[in-house]
DOLO-680177 format. One record per residue (C-alpha): x, y, z; residue number from 1. Coordinates in steps of 0.1 Angstrom, whole numbers. Example, Ala and Ser with C-alpha at 12.3 -4.5 7.8 and 13.67 -1.06 7.14 Angstrom:
<<123 -45 78> 1>,
<<137 -11 71> 2>,
This chain:
<<792 612 22> 1>,
<<769 591 0> 2>,
<<738 605 -16> 3>,
<<719 573 -12> 4>,
<<688 575 10> 5>,
<<682 548 36> 6>,
<<657 521 27> 7>,
<<626 518 48> 8>,
<<610 483 49> 9>,
<<574 479 61> 10>,
<<564 445 74> 11>,
<<526 438 76> 12>,
<<515 410 99> 13>,
<<481 394 91> 14>,
<<464 380 121> 15>,
<<436 355 117> 16>,
<<401 362 130> 17>,
<<404 334 155> 18>,
<<441 333 159> 19>,
<<465 311 141> 20>,
<<474 309 104> 21>,
<<444 288 93> 22>,
<<417 296 119> 23>,
<<396 269 137> 24>,
<<377 255 107> 25>,
<<396 223 108> 26>,
<<382 215 143> 27>,
<<346 215 130> 28>,
<<356 192 101> 29>,
<<374 169 125> 30>,
<<344 168 149> 31>,
<<321 159 119> 32>,
<<345 132 109> 33>,
<<347 117 144> 34>,
<<308 118 147> 35>,
<<305 100 113> 36>,
<<331 74 124> 37>,
<<312 68 157> 38>,
<<279 63 138> 39>,
<<296 40 114> 40>,
<<311 18 141> 41>,
<<278 18 160> 42>,
<<260 5 129> 43>,
<<286 -21 124> 44>,
<<284 -32 160> 45>,
<<246 -35 158> 46>,
<<248 -55 126> 47>,
<<274 -78 142> 48>,
<<251 -87 171> 49>,
<<219 -90 151> 50>,
<<204 -122 139> 51>,
<<199 -129 101> 52>,
<<162 -123 106> 53>,
<<168 -90 123> 54>,
<<191 -79 95> 55>,
<<164 -89 69> 56>,
<<139 -69 89> 57>,
<<162 -38 89> 58>,
<<167 -42 51> 59>,
<<130 -44 46> 60>,
<<125 -13 67> 61>,
<<148 8 46> 62>,
<<133 -7 14> 63>,
<<98 7 22> 64>,
<<103 37 45> 65>,
<<73 56 32> 66>,
<<48 28 38> 67>,
<<61 23 73> 68>,
<<58 60 81> 69>,
<<23 61 67> 70>,
<<14 31 89> 71>,
<<21 50 121> 72>,
<<58 53 126> 73>,
<<71 34 156> 74>,
<<36 19 160> 75>,
<<38 2 127> 76>,
<<57 -27 142> 77>,
<<43 -52 167> 78>,
<<78 -64 176> 79>,
<<92 -56 210> 80>,
<<127 -54 195> 81>,
<<147 -21 199> 82>,
<<153 -23 161> 83>,
<<122 -14 141> 84>,
<<111 -44 121> 85>,
<<134 -67 141> 86>,
<<125 -95 164> 87>,
<<122 -133 160> 88>,
<<93 -130 135> 89>,
<<101 -113 103> 90>,
<<64 -112 94> 91>,
<<61 -83 119> 92>,
<<84 -60 100> 93>,
<<56 -37 90> 94>,
<<35 -43 121> 95>,
<<-3 -43 117> 96>,
<<0 -39 79> 97>,
<<21 -70 75> 98>,
<<1 -90 101> 99>,
<<-31 -83 82> 100>,
<<-15 -93 49> 101>,
<<-3 -125 65> 102>,
<<-38 -134 77> 103>,
<<-53 -127 43> 104>,
<<-27 -148 26> 105>,
<<-34 -177 50> 106>,
<<-71 -173 44> 107>,
<<-65 -174 6> 108>,
<<-44 -205 9> 109>,
<<-72 -223 29> 110>,
<<-98 -214 3> 111>,
<<-74 -225 -25> 112>,
<<-70 -258 -7> 113>,
<<-107 -262 -3> 114>,
<<-111 -256 -40> 115>,
<<-87 -284 -47> 116>,
<<-106 -307 -24> 117>,
<<-139 -298 -41> 118>,
<<-125 -304 -75> 119>,
<<-112 -338 -64> 120>,
<<-146 -346 -48> 121>,
<<-165 -337 -80> 122>,
<<-141 -358 -101> 123>,
<<-143 -389 -79> 124>,
<<-179 -389 -67> 125>,
<<-204 -409 -87> 126>,
<<-231 -383 -78> 127>,
<<-212 -355 -94> 128>,
<<-196 -372 -124> 129>,
<<-227 -370 -146> 130>,
<<-234 -334 -136> 131>,
<<-198 -321 -139> 132>,
<<-205 -298 -167> 133>,
<<-231 -280 -146> 134>,
<<-208 -273 -117> 135>,
<<-184 -243 -119> 136>,
<<-158 -235 -93> 137>,
<<-135 -204 -91> 138>,
<<-119 -180 -67> 139>,
<<-133 -144 -67> 140>,
<<-125 -113 -46> 141>,
<<-152 -125 -22> 142>,
<<-140 -160 -17> 143>,
<<-145 -195 -32> 144>,
<<-175 -195 -55> 145>,
<<-193 -227 -65> 146>,
<<-221 -223 -91> 147>,
<<-247 -249 -102> 148>,
<<-261 -240 -135> 149>,
<<-291 -252 -156> 150>,
<<-288 -268 -190> 151>,
<<-314 -270 -217> 152>,
<<-323 -306 -209> 153>,
<<-314 -307 -172> 154>,
<<-329 -279 -151> 155>,
<<-323 -277 -113> 156>,
<<-359 -267 -104> 157>,
<<-393 -274 -118> 158>,
<<-405 -249 -144> 159>,
<<-413 -215 -128> 160>,
<<-410 -231 -94> 161>,
<<-386 -233 -64> 162>,
<<-392 -271 -61> 163>,
<<-358 -288 -63> 164>,
<<-355 -317 -87> 165>,
<<-339 -350 -75> 166>,
<<-305 -346 -91> 167>,
<<-302 -310 -77> 168>,
<<-311 -323 -43> 169>,
<<-284 -350 -46> 170>,
<<-257 -324 -56> 171>,
<<-265 -301 -27> 172>,
<<-266 -328 -1> 173>,
<<-233 -342 -13> 174>,
<<-217 -308 -11> 175>,
<<-231 -300 24> 176>,
<<-205 -319 46> 177>,
<<-176 -305 25> 178>,
<<-187 -269 32> 179>,
<<-183 -276 70> 180>,
<<-146 -281 64> 181>,
<<-138 -244 70> 182>,
<<-151 -220 96> 183>,
<<-159 -194 68> 184>,
<<-195 -185 63> 185>,
<<-214 -188 30> 186>,
<<-238 -167 10> 187>,
<<-263 -182 -15> 188>,
<<-278 -163 -44> 189>,
<<-304 -173 -69> 190>,
<<-303 -162 -106> 191>,
<<-328 -166 -134> 192>,
<<-327 -160 -171> 193>,
<<-347 -132 -188> 194>,
<<-377 -153 -194> 195>,
<<-408 -147 -173> 196>,
<<-430 -178 -170> 197>,
<<-459 -164 -150> 198>,
<<-486 -139 -156> 199>,
<<-489 -131 -119> 200>,
<<-474 -96 -115> 201>,
<<-470 -101 -78> 202>,
<<-446 -130 -83> 203>,
<<-418 -126 -108> 204>,
<<-381 -135 -113> 205>,
<<-371 -116 -81> 206>,
<<-393 -137 -59> 207>,
<<-385 -169 -79> 208>,
<<-347 -164 -75> 209>,
<<-350 -157 -38> 210>,
<<-372 -188 -32> 211>,
<<-348 -210 -52> 212>,
<<-318 -197 -32> 213>,
<<-336 -205 1> 214>,
<<-347 -239 -11> 215>,
<<-311 -246 -19> 216>,
<<-302 -236 17> 217>,
<<-327 -260 31> 218>,
<<-312 -289 11> 219>,
<<-277 -280 22> 220>,
<<-288 -280 59> 221>,
<<-307 -313 53> 222>,
<<-275 -327 39> 223>,
<<-255 -319 71> 224>,
<<-242 -284 66> 225>,
<<-244 -263 98> 226>,
<<-273 -239 97> 227>,
<<-251 -212 113> 228>,
<<-228 -212 83> 229>,
<<-253 -192 62> 230>,
<<-247 -155 64> 231>,
<<-270 -143 36> 232>,
<<-296 -157 11> 233>,
<<-305 -134 -17> 234>,
<<-323 -134 -51> 235>,
<<-308 -115 -80> 236>,
<<-334 -124 -107> 237>,
<<-319 -118 -142> 238>,
<<-297 -88 -131> 239>,
<<-264 -107 -135> 240>,
<<-261 -130 -165> 241>,
<<-233 -155 -171> 242>,
<<-240 -152 -208> 243>,
<<-245 -115 -213> 244>,
<<-248 -119 -251> 245>,
<<-279 -142 -246> 246>,
<<-300 -133 -215> 247>,
<<-323 -163 -223> 248>,
<<-295 -189 -222> 249>,
<<-304 -216 -196> 250>,
<<-269 -212 -181> 251>,
<<-280 -179 -166> 252>,
<<-304 -199 -144> 253>,
<<-281 -209 -115> 254>,
<<-275 -210 -78> 255>,
<<-242 -194 -66> 256>,
<<-227 -205 -33> 257>,
<<-197 -184 -20> 258>,
<<-175 -196 8> 259>,
<<-165 -161 20> 260>,
<<-130 -150 27> 261>,
<<-126 -133 61> 262>,
<<-124 -98 47> 263>,
<<-157 -100 29> 264>,
<<-174 -118 58> 265>,
<<-163 -91 82> 266>,
<<-174 -64 58> 267>,
<<-209 -79 54> 268>,
<<-213 -84 92> 269>,
<<-201 -48 99> 270>,
<<-224 -33 73> 271>,
<<-254 -52 86> 272>,
<<-246 -47 123> 273>,
<<-276 -37 145> 274>,
<<-252 -14 164> 275>,
<<-262 23 157> 276>,
<<-240 41 132> 277>,
<<-232 68 158> 278>,
<<-219 42 182> 279>,
<<-197 25 156> 280>,
<<-182 59 146> 281>,
<<-176 67 182> 282>,
<<-157 35 188> 283>,
<<-137 40 156> 284>,
<<-127 75 168> 285>,
<<-118 62 202> 286>,
<<-94 36 187> 287>,
<<-78 61 164> 288>,
<<-43 72 176> 289>,
C-alpha cells in the first residue's frame, strides 16, 4: 500500500456581476457608436439636400455661435428655414443683427455715392470752381458732411452779420437741388472764430453762429431744397475749431451741412420726441422678449 496521499484539487469559478465573462459594458459602447453613426449620417443627409447658400449659412452659424446666442437664440434669424441661418437669403443668417448691418451698409453706400456726385458737381460747375478751396466734403460717423469755410479775403457773410454775400448765396443755391437726391434729412450748424466783433453783450458769437446757420437754411430752400429735409439748425459759436492751434484763423468761420445717415437721424428724432419718457420706456419694455 502506497504512502502517497491523494491530491485534492479546488476549482474556483468566477462569475461576472452581470453574467458572462466580460459583462455588458460592450453594449453601452455599441449603443454610443450606433447613435454617433446615426447623427453622422443625418448630418450628411441634411448637407446633401441643402443648397450652397444654406451650407454657407450653416458654416457662418458655427463660426459665430456666441453672437447668435446673445442675439436671442432661435429668434436671431428671420429665416423660416428649419436650419438656423438657412434660407434663400444668406443675409438673414444672424437675423435682426445681420439685417440692421445690411441696412447700415446700404445707407453708407448711398452716402458715398452722393459724395462722389457732389465732388463731380463741384469740379464741373463754373459756380464752384473758383470757390473749390472753400468747400470741404467728408464722411463722418453722422453722415456726409459738407463744410463751406471762410478765407481771409473771401468771407461768406458780412462782417459781424448774418447777411449772406453773393458768392455764398450762389454756392448754397447750387447745392440745394443735389441735397434732394436722397431722402436723408440734414442738419446745419454755424461756427465762428474766437474774435468778437461787437460790444453788445446780448449778441455774441452764439447768436451770430445760429443766425448764420438759419440764413444758410433759407438760401438752400430758396434754391429748391425741400424745407422738410432740415432736421436741426444750431449755432456752435467758437466751441469747435477746425484749426485748434489758431482759434482766430478765418477757416474756423464756417457753415457745416450734414446729410445724416439713418442711424443718426433716428437717434436725433428719438431723443427729441415729444412722447413722454415713461411712455417710451413702457413701449420698449413691451417689445422686449
